[in-house]
FILOVEX-770586 format. One record per residue (C-alpha): residue number from 1; residue in one letter; chain; x, y, z. Coordinates in nm, 3 decimals. Layout:
! FILOVEX-770586
NUM|A|A|X|Y|Z
...
! end
This chain:
! FILOVEX-770586
1|M|A|-15.095|3.965|-0.129
2|R|A|-15.345|3.686|-0.178
3|R|A|-15.504|3.471|0.087
4|D|A|-15.612|3.119|0.006
5|A|A|-15.720|2.885|0.281
6|K|A|-15.710|2.586|0.043
7|A|A|-15.346|2.638|-0.067
8|D|A|-15.033|2.496|0.094
9|Y|A|-14.944|2.850|0.220
10|L|A|-15.220|3.060|0.360
11|Y|A|-15.077|3.381|0.208
12|R|A|-14.893|3.439|-0.124
13|A|A|-14.733|3.753|-0.259
14|A|A|-14.632|3.834|-0.616
15|I|A|-14.296|4.012|-0.613
16|K|A|-14.088|4.105|-0.912
17|K|A|-13.766|3.902|-0.943
18|S|A|-13.562|4.226|-0.972
19|A|A|-13.700|4.342|-0.641
20|I|A|-13.602|4.022|-0.470
21|A|A|-13.248|4.035|-0.629
22|E|A|-13.204|4.396|-0.507
23|A|A|-13.318|4.306|-0.153
24|L|A|-13.091|3.996|-0.137
25|K|A|-12.796|4.189|-0.254
26|G|A|-12.854|4.451|0.017
27|E|A|-12.863|4.176|0.279
28|V|A|-12.551|4.009|0.147
29|D|A|-12.369|4.345|0.165
30|R|A|-12.462|4.374|0.533
31|V|A|-12.296|4.056|0.628
32|T|A|-11.994|4.134|0.857
33|Y|A|-11.934|3.809|1.036
34|P|A|-11.682|3.535|0.940
35|N|A|-11.893|3.249|1.070
36|F|A|-12.270|3.246|1.064
37|K|A|-12.329|2.983|1.344
38|S|A|-12.098|3.175|1.569
39|S|A|-12.280|3.502|1.506
40|V|A|-12.614|3.379|1.641
41|T|A|-12.637|3.480|2.009
42|D|A|-13.008|3.424|2.073
43|A|A|-13.040|3.069|2.223
44|K|A|-13.381|2.992|2.080
45|L|A|-13.288|3.114|1.734
46|H|A|-12.965|2.922|1.745
47|G|A|-13.161|2.611|1.840
48|A|A|-13.389|2.666|1.537
49|Y|A|-13.095|2.697|1.309
50|T|A|-12.934|2.389|1.454
51|R|A|-13.248|2.191|1.375
52|V|A|-13.245|2.311|1.017
53|W|A|-12.866|2.234|0.979
54|S|A|-12.938|1.881|1.120
55|A|A|-13.219|1.824|0.873
56|L|A|-13.021|1.945|0.574
57|G|A|-12.685|1.793|0.667
58|P|A|-12.761|1.446|0.527
59|L|A|-12.824|1.600|0.185
60|Q|A|-12.447|1.672|0.163
61|E|A|-12.390|1.296|0.130
62|N|A|-12.571|1.306|-0.205
63|W|A|-12.444|1.649|-0.322
64|D|A|-12.360|1.518|-0.669
65|K|A|-12.733|1.442|-0.721
66|W|A|-12.819|1.814|-0.698
67|P|A|-12.705|1.957|-1.036
68|M|A|-12.775|2.315|-0.941
69|F|A|-12.495|2.303|-0.689
70|K|A|-12.234|2.160|-0.923
71|E|A|-12.045|2.488|-0.934
72|F|A|-11.985|2.492|-0.555
! end
């Protein structure tokens, strides 16, 4: 890990892509709920997620401008 007080993030870590892929697969395999929003029971955490959903929701109106999501 590298600390840089002048960067946009204070700390950066160099991680191999294969390690991230393996970790993400493990997390996906642990999903057992049918609906993410309904699975969040902590009120403060649910509030944080709601703010993220609210901020990103308008992007759906321009979904066709995001070529990386064309397959969805």
